[in-house]
Structures are given as C-alpha cells and as structure tokens.
C-alpha positions in Angstrom: 82.8 110.3 100.1 84.7 110.7 103.3 88.4 110.7 103.8 91.1 108.4 102.4 91.9 104.8 103.2 95.2 104.5 105.0 97.3 101.3 104.3 100.2 100.5 106.6 102.9 97.9 106.1 106.2 97.0 104.5 107.0 97.6 100.8 109.0 94.7 99.4 110.8 93.6 96.3 110.0 90.2 94.8 112.7 88.5 92.8 111.6 85.7 90.5 113.4 83.5 87.9 111.8 84.1 84.5 109.9 81.5 82.5 108.9 79.6 85.7 112.4 78.3 86.2 113.8 76.9 89.4 116.3 79.2 91.3 119.1 76.8 90.4 118.4 77.3 86.7 118.2 81.1 86.9 120.7 83.5 85.2 118.6 86.5 86.0 115.7 87.5 88.3 112.7 89.6 87.5 111.8 92.4 90.0 108.4 93.4 91.2 107.4 95.8 93.9 104.7 94.5 96.4 103.8 93.8 100.0 100.3 92.9 101.1 99.2 96.3 102.3 100.8 98.1 99.4 98.9 95.7 97.1 95.6 96.7 98.7 96.5 100.3 98.4 97.3 100.1 94.7 94.1 98.1 94.0 91.9 100.6 95.8 93.5 103.5 94.1 93.1 101.8 90.7 89.4 101.6 91.5 89.2 105.3 92.1 89.5 105.5 95.9 91.7 108.1 97.7 94.5 106.1 99.4 97.5 107.0 101.5 100.3 104.6 102.4 102.1 104.8 105.7 105.4 103.0 106.2 109.1 103.3 105.8 111.5 102.3 103.0 115.3 102.6 102.4 116.7 106.0 101.8 118.4 105.0 98.5 117.7 104.2 94.9 115.9 100.9 95.9 113.6 102.9 98.1 113.0 105.3 95.2 111.9 102.4 93.0 109.5 101.2 95.6 107.9 104.6 96.2 107.6 105.2 92.4 105.6 102.0 92.1 103.0 103.2 94.6 102.9 106.7 93.1 102.4 105.2 89.7 99.4 103.4 91.0 97.9 106.6 92.3 98.7 106.2 96.0 99.6 109.2 98.2 103.1 108.5 99.6 103.5 111.7 101.7 103.6 109.6 104.9 106.0 107.0 103.5 109.1 107.7 105.5 112.8 107.0 104.5 115.6 105.7 106.6 119.0 104.1 106.2 119.0 100.4 105.7 117.9 97.7 103.3 114.7 96.8 101.6 112.9 93.6 102.5 113.1 90.9 99.8 111.4 87.7 99.0 112.3 85.1 96.3 109.7 83.1 94.5 109.9 80.1 92.2 106.7 80.1 90.2 104.9 76.8 90.0 103.7 75.0 86.9 101.3 72.1 86.5 101.5 69.9 89.6 104.5 71.8 91.0 103.4 74.6 93.4 105.1 77.9 93.8 107.7 78.3 96.6 108.7 81.4 98.5 111.8 82.2 100.6 112.0 85.5 102.7 114.9 87.8 103.2 113.3 90.4 105.4 115.2 90.3 108.7 116.9 93.6 109.5 115.2 95.6 106.8 114.8 99.3 107.4 111.1 98.7 108.1 111.6 95.8 110.4 114.1 97.8 112.5 111.9 101.0 112.6 110.6 102.5 115.8 107.0 103.6 115.9 108.2 107.2 116.4 109.7 107.1 112.9 106.2 107.1 111.3 103.7 109.9 111.7 100.6 107.7 112.3 98.6 110.6 113.7 99.3 112.7 110.6 98.5 109.9 108.2 95.2 109.0 109.9 94.0 112.6 110.1 90.6 112.7 108.4 90.9 109.0 107.3 88.0 106.8 106.6 89.7 103.4 107.4 93.0 101.9 108.4 94.0 98.7 106.6 96.8 96.7 108.2 97.4 93.1 109.0 99.3 90.2 110.5 102.5 90.4 108.5 104.0 93.4 110.3 103.8 91.8 113.8 105.2 88.6 112.3 108.5 90.3 111.7 109.4 90.3 115.4 109.0 92.4 118.6 109.7 95.6 116.7 107.0 94.7 114.2 104.6 94.0 117.0 105.3 97.5 118.4 104.8 99.1 114.9 101.4 97.3 114.5 100.3 98.3 118.0 101.2 101.9 117.4 99.3 102.1 114.1 96.2 100.7 115.6 96.4 102.8 118.8 96.7 105.9 116.6 93.6 104.8 114.6 91.6 104.3 117.8 92.6 107.7 119.1 91.5 109.2 115.8 88.2 107.3 115.7 89.2 105.5 112.5 87.9 102.0 112.0 90.4 99.2 111.3 90.4 96.5 108.7 92.8 93.7 109.8 94.0 91.0 107.3 95.2 88.0 109.2 97.8 87.1 106.5 99.4 84.4 108.6 103.0 83.7 107.5 104.4 80.7 109.3 108.0 81.2 108.1 108.1 84.7 109.6 106.5 83.7 112.9 108.7 80.7 113.3 111.9 82.7 112.9 111.6 84.1 116.4 110.2 83.2 119.8 106.7 84.3 118.9 103.2 83.7 120.2 101.2 84.4 117.1 97.8 83.6 118.5 98.3 85.9 121.5 99.7 88.8 119.4 97.1 88.6 116.7 94.2 88.2 119.1 95.2 91.5 120.8 95.3 93.3 117.4 92.1 91.8 116.0 90.3 93.0 119.2 90.4 96.5 117.7 89.2 95.6 114.2 85.9 96.4 112.6 86.6 94.2 109.6 88.6 90.9 109.6 89.9 89.4 106.4 90.4 85.7 107.4 88.8 82.3 107.3 87.9 79.6 109.8 91.6 78.6 110.1 92.6 82.1 111.1 89.8 82.2 113.6 90.9 78.9 115.0 94.4 80.4 115.6 92.9 83.5 117.2 90.6 81.6 119.6 92.5 78.3 120.1 89.3 76.5 119.0 88.3 74.0 116.4 85.0 74.1 114.5 83.2 70.9 113.8 81.0 71.8 110.9 81.8 71.5 107.2 81.7 74.0 104.4 79.2 76.9 105.0 78.2 75.6 108.4 81.8 75.5 109.7 82.5 79.0 108.3 79.4 80.4 109.9 80.2 78.7 113.2 83.7 80.2 113.2 82.3 83.6 112.3 79.8 83.6 115.2 82.6 82.6 117.6 84.7 85.5 116.4 81.9 87.9 116.7 81.3 86.7 120.3 85.0 87.1 121.1 85.6 90.5 119.5 82.8 93.0 120.3 84.0 95.6 117.8 84.1 93.2 114.9 81.3 93.7 112.4 82.4 91.9 109.2 84.5 88.9 108.3 85.5 88.2 104.7 87.2 85.1 103.3 87.8 83.0 100.2 87.6 79.2 99.7 90.2 78.0 97.1 90.4 74.5 95.5 93.7 74.1 93.7 93.3 71.8 90.7 96.7 72.6 89.2 98.9 75.7 89.4 97.0 77.0 86.4 93.5 76.1 87.4 91.8 77.1 90.7 88.2 77.0 91.8 87.4 80.0 94.1 84.4 81.1 96.1 84.1 84.2 98.3 82.2 84.8 101.6 81.3 87.7 103.7 79.8 87.3 107.2 78.1 90.0 109.2 76.7 89.5 112.7 73.2 88.7 111.5 73.6 87.7 107.8 76.1 86.0 105.5 76.6 85.4 101.8 78.8 82.9 100.0 79.2 83.2 96.3 79.0 80.3 93.8 82.4 78.8 93.0 84.0 79.9 89.8 86.8 78.3 87.7 89.9 80.5 87.3 92.0 79.1 84.5 95.1 80.2 82.5 96.5 81.7 85.6 99.2 84.3 85.0 99.9 85.2 88.6 98.8 83.8 92.0 100.6 86.3 94.3 98.5 89.3 95.4 95.2 87.6 94.7 94.2 87.6 98.4 95.1 91.3 98.6 92.9 91.9 95.5 90.1 90.1 97.3 90.5 92.3 100.4 90.5 95.4 98.1 87.3 94.2 96.4 85.5 93.7 99.7 86.6 97.1 100.9 85.5 98.7 97.6 82.0 97.3 98.3 82.2 98.4 102.0 83.3 101.9 101.1 80.3 102.1 98.7 77.8 101.0 101.4 77.2 97.7 99.6 75.5 94.6 101.1 77.3 91.5 102.1 76.4 90.1 98.7 77.8 93.1 96.9 81.0 92.9 98.9 81.5 89.2 98.4 80.9 89.5 94.6 83.3 92.4 94.3 85.9 90.6 96.2 85.5 87.5 94.0 85.6 89.5 90.8 88.7 91.4 91.7 90.6 88.3 92.9 89.7 86.5 89.7 90.9 89.5 87.6 94.2 89.6 89.6 95.0 86.0 88.5 95.3 87.4 84.9 97.7 90.3 85.8 101.5 89.8 86.4 103.2 91.3 89.4 102.1 91.7 93.0 99.7 94.6 92.5 96.2 94.5 91.0 95.8 97.5 88.8 92.4 96.5 87.5 90.2 99.6 86.8 86.6 100.2 87.9 85.5 99.6 84.4 87.2 96.2 84.4 85.6 95.3 87.7 82.1 96.5 86.6 82.4 94.5 83.4 83.7 91.3 84.9 82.0 88.1 83.9 83.3 84.8 85.1 84.6 82.9 82.1 84.4 85.9 79.8 87.6 86.2 77.7 86.5 87.9 74.5 88.1 91.1 73.3 86.3 94.2 74.5 85.9 96.7 71.6 
C-alpha cells in the first residue's frame, strides 16, 4: 500500500447566504470548512486512503472548528500547526438559473498567509509519504505563500516523494499583489510528477497558445508540457460546458507521455454544489493513480467523483468507495 498522501495548503471558512440569496439579502450566513488541498485530503480519506494534512490554522476556537472538520473526514492532522492570527475566509453567493455564483476572498493576513516555512514540519510530515499534493493557491497568496510552497516541494524532493500539483489559478489572489504567476508556477510545476490542469493552465505556464481544437488542442498542450517539464508524467483535466447553474456537461481527460484518454461527456443536473468539484476530480484521479490504474481508469474515477460531488453540499466530497464503485451517470434511484 505504501505510505500516506500528504496534502498541504490553507484551511478556509466559506460563508454563504442561505437559499441562494444575494449578500445584500442575507440576515445569516452558512459556514463550511474547505480549502482546495483540504478538500482533496477529505475525499481521499473518505475513499479509504491514509492521508495527512500539513498546514497552519489559528490557535483559537475557529482553528478548532477547522481541525475538527478534517479529523471528522478521517484525515491525520498531527502536522497541522497552530499560531496566533485569523482564519482565511471567502464569501460566496450561490448562482441559480442563468445567474452564476460569485466569490469574494478575505484571506490577506491570515495566520497561514503570514506563516514562515519554519513553522511547519515538512520533513516530519513527508517521512514515509507516498505523494505530496499541493497547488497554485498557496503561492498566489503573496511572497510568503511562494516561500511556503517552495519549502514544501523542496522537502518532498529531499525525501524522494513525488509531487502532484494542481494549478488552481485564482486571478483575484494573483492580482492583489505585484505577482508574476507564470514564472512562479513554472518553477513549481518543474518539480511535479502529476499536473492537474488544462490547456489554459499550460498556456500560462509556457507563454504559448495552442492552435488545435478539442482533443487535438489538449494533446498538443500536453505534449508541450511534457517537453518543458522532464519530471512530469501525467496531466489530468476536465472540460465543462455550463448550460445553467443547475446543469453542466462534463468530460474528463488524462494524458500520459505516450497515451491519453478522454471520457464521454456526461450531463450533471440538479446540481446541489459546484464548489469543490475540481478537488473531487483531482482526488478521483489520484485514487486511480494510487491503485496503479490506467489512464482510462484514472479519468473515469475522476469524472465519477466530480459528478458525485455536485450532489453533496459543502466544500468537501465525502463520497465513499462504495458510492464511487457504484456510480452510474444518470442513475438516481434509491439503493436498497
């Protein structure tokens, strides 16, 4: 089985007006615990994998709430450090019909964003690990976030632990400071074995455009990424067509150096939750990778888990292995 997967990033609180109201209509806000890497950790743990989370949260009751959410999902939090300061927040207005969801961040100056690499025991967390999962949100927080991301990946390389990097480009975060996202992300992706990202992410990394369409464009982009990043072995992405806020069409794709597989597109309707679905996809792909699956198996697992996440409220996908194994696109009957 090997060692645990280590997920590194910031735990957040999401605050959302109930009943899909606008913020100006809200008298109360619903709270959910999330964060991209925490969502992946919870999803993998729910599928039966050993998972540790490395990071830092506030040393107060809010931090306690965040830690309890991960522990409740079955994630090992022994390397989740505590420090004085605030939790990062984001506010979301849930879309409906033709109105898309909208997000506003309040993350500047959080305990995590202000942390120094020395505050987190990366070497201890990575001891005996099978994989480090991290991504582009941490460096988007500012120069201190870049230092944290670099320290995590340096520790993984020292320990001989492969890296899965999820591009997770967040324009609002990068634009809040004098950043060079392409340069920063290119340096980090250089260390990765697995990249979660599509042709647009690769365009940002390489400063290139890809002339093909559909499958051809995605394969062209993947080949360019493999040529630019010698350690990279796998690229996984989704293609999403938004019909309305409650109806999406989604396909999944996994590219290896010599072979690729793109699934058929499925209809996802009656959407309960859009947030966290990309993290569920990443977890599904990693679930297949950890099991030694083919590119077809990884793509299908990623698609199934992201589809299931659309039916689950909150940021985290807590679908079980039985739910994943029993998934059928379009199947909604009661299981008895």
